[in-house]
N, C-alpha and C positions, 0 to 999 in steps of 0.2 A: 216659919221653917219646920215647926214641930209638926204643923198640919201636913206639909209636903212628907216629911219622913213618915208620919202615918200612913200616908196614901200609897207611898213607895212600898213600904213594908206589906199593906194590905195586897198590894198587886203582886209582889213577890210570892207570898203563901198562896194565893188563889190561883195564880197561873200555873204553880207546880201541882198543885191538885187537881186542876183542870185536865192537865195531861194526864194524870193518873187515870180519871174517868174516861177520856177519850180511848186510851190503851185497853182500858177493861172492856168497853162496848165492842171494838174492834176484835179483841180476843175471843169475844162471845159469836163472832160471825157477822156481825153488823158492817156493811160495806162504808167506806168512808164518806162517800156522797149522800148515803142516808143519814149518818150521823150529823154530817155539816148542815143539812137541810133542817132537821128536828132542832138542831142547836139554835138556828137562826129564827125559826118558827116560834120556839119558846120564847126566845129574847124579844120578840117584836110584840107578843102577847103581853110579856111582862113589862114592856116600855110603855105600853097602852094603860095597863093597870097603875103602873107608877106615877106616869105623867100623862094623865087623859087631857090635859087642857094646853099642851105645847103649842106655842104658834110660831110660825115663820114668815120671814118675809124673802118669798121666792125670787129669785135673780137668776140670771144665766150663770154667773159664776158659782152659786150656790148649787144650781143643778150638775154644773160639770163636776165638781168636788163630790157631789153626791153619788154619781154614778160611777166615777174613778174608783172612790173610796169603796164602793160596794164591789166592784170587780176584784180589787186588790184583795180586800177582806176575805171574800169568799174562795177564792183562790189560795189565799195563805192559810186559811183554818183548814181547808180541804189537804192540801199536802202536809200539813202538820198530822193530821189524823193519819193520811196514807203513810207516812214515814212512820209513826208509832205502831201501825198495824205490822209492819215488817221488820223494825229494830228495837233496839233497847233504848228506854228512856234515859237511863243515866249516861247512854254514849251520844245520844242525840240532841240531849238538853243544851251542851255548852256550845254545839255549832251555832246556837242563837246570838253568841256572844259578837258574831259578825253583823248584826242588825245595825248597831248604832254606826258602822261605817257607811252602810247603804243609806240610812237616815241623813247622815252627816253630808253625804255628797248630794242627795235630792235637796235637803235642807238648805244647802249652801245655794243651789240653783233657783230653788221654788220660793224659799222665805228669807233668803239673804243671811241665814245663820251661819256666822264666820267661826271656825272652829279654833281653839288656841293651840299652841304647840303644846302643851302638856295633853289635852285632850288628844292629840294624834298619839303621844308617847304612851298614853293609857290603852288605846286601842291597839296599840302594837304590842303592849303585855298580853291583851286579850288573844291576839291572834299565836303569840306563843304557848299561851296556856292551852289552845285549841291542838297545837302542833304535839305537845306533850301528852295529850289525850289519844292521839292516833298513832304514835310513835310504835306501837306493837302492831299497827295493821288496822285495816278497817275491816269488820266481820259483814257488814251488808252494805255494799257501796249504792245499791237502788235505794235504801232508806235513806243514805246520807245525801243523795242525790235529791230527794224529793225534800229533806229537810232544808238543804240548802236554797230549793225553789221557794219553800215557804218562807224563810226568812227574807229572801227578795222582795217577794209580793208584800209579806206583813210589815217589812221596814219601810217600804214605799207607801203602804197605806197610811203609817203613822203621819207623814207628812200632810195628807189630805184630812185627816182626822183632825189634826189640829188647826188647818185652814177652815175647817167646818165649825170647830169651838169659836175661833175668832169672828167668824160671821154670825154665830147664835149665841149658845151658851150650852154649859155642860150637859143638863138633863135633855136640851132639845138635840145637840150632838149625839148623846146616847140612842136616843129613839131613830133619828136619822141613819145611824150607823147600823142596828139592828134591821131595819126595813130595807136598807139597800143590800144587806147581805143576804136578807131572807130573797129578794127579787133574783139574784144571781146563784146563790145556792140552789133555788128552785130549777133554773135552767140548766144547771150542770147535772142535777138529779135526772131531769127529763132526758138529756143527752146520754147518759150512762144506762138509761133503762132498767135500772134495778127496782125490784119489788119494794114497795113504801111500807115494809113491815116496822111496826113500833118496836124500837128497842127497849131493854128493861128501864121501866119507868123509874124506879129507884135511883139507877146510875144516870138515866137521861137528866132526870130531875136535879141531881147533883151537878152534873156537868152545866147545865144551863144555869144554875145559880153561881157557880164558881165563876162562868164566864160573865155574867153580869156585874158581879164585884170586880173582878178584874178589870173589865173594860170601864166601868165607872170611875174606879181608881185611877186607871191610866188617863183618862179623859181629865181628871183633877189635876194630875201631875202635869199633863201637857200644858195646861191653862197657865201653871205657874212657872214652868222653867224650860230652857232650850230641849227641844225633842231629842237630839243626839245625846245631850246629858242624861235624861230621862231614861232611855233606852239602855245606855250604859250602866246606869243604876240599877235597872231591871235584871240584869244579867246575875245579880247576885243569887236569883232563884236558882242558878245553876247547881249550887251546893245541896239546897234542899231537895232538887230533882234527882240529883246522885243518890243521895241517902233513900228517898222513896223507891227509885228504880233497884237499889239493891235489897232494900228491905220487904217491898211488896212482891216484886217479880223475880226475886232471887238473881239479880244480874251480878256479873263478876266483875273484878278489877277495882276494888272500891279504893285502895290505896292510890293508884296511879290516877283514878278519876278526880280524886280528892286534891291531890296536888296541883292537876291541872286546873282545876274549880280556884284555888287559892290564887294561882297566878292571876286568873282572869279577874277575881275580886279585886286584887290589887290594882288591875288596869283600870277597874272601875271608880275604885277610891281614888285613884291619881287623876282621873277625869274630872272628879268632881270638887276635891280639895285643893289642887295646885292651880 
């Protein structure tokens, strides 16, 4: 259990900071499609350096999950970056609380993971917390729309990541995740027709490292517990994201955002402990 909690904590911290680096890079004028592509390129190179001898038994089922995971992951990451380029980190991060709902529905259909009544109640609290967050109105509806798209794609992606883990192992699933994301982020970049200008090496490197830590810890946690429960736990990163958004980017409404975050954290705890 201690290893799972360590994995969850690592994922929470790394996820919050990678969003900071994504926002810094887009604030510098880098298009989301370019940031998205370089992220997966760096992750693919890193995966070959860390796991140079990973082997897989190719099957139709594996290939299907590989390509679906890739397109969902690339789309999810792109829309997260797009949303952060337009809106506040502290306002957008709590929207991610809907991800367990997406994963729970798809997990029920695809993995036969049946949620308990307490899990449903916990997710209800997460929704209430999000309502509190936007009680004063939505400052940038387009950013929220992109963030909702991101959570749908990334929440759906989680199911296929777990399927890949079940078919292979954690290191191999990480490498396949990076490569599949690279393929589709490259296609998105080509269609966007943006100039392939290299972003700040410093922040791009920090972003790639943060994403690598986030995804590897995510894969580990997915291998140990139910996907929807894991995603609910990951919502604890909301509180850290609110603090980072307010302190780094001087965003407003700390009190209201913290209250909303606490409600969502209560929902996550309800899902796990009851």
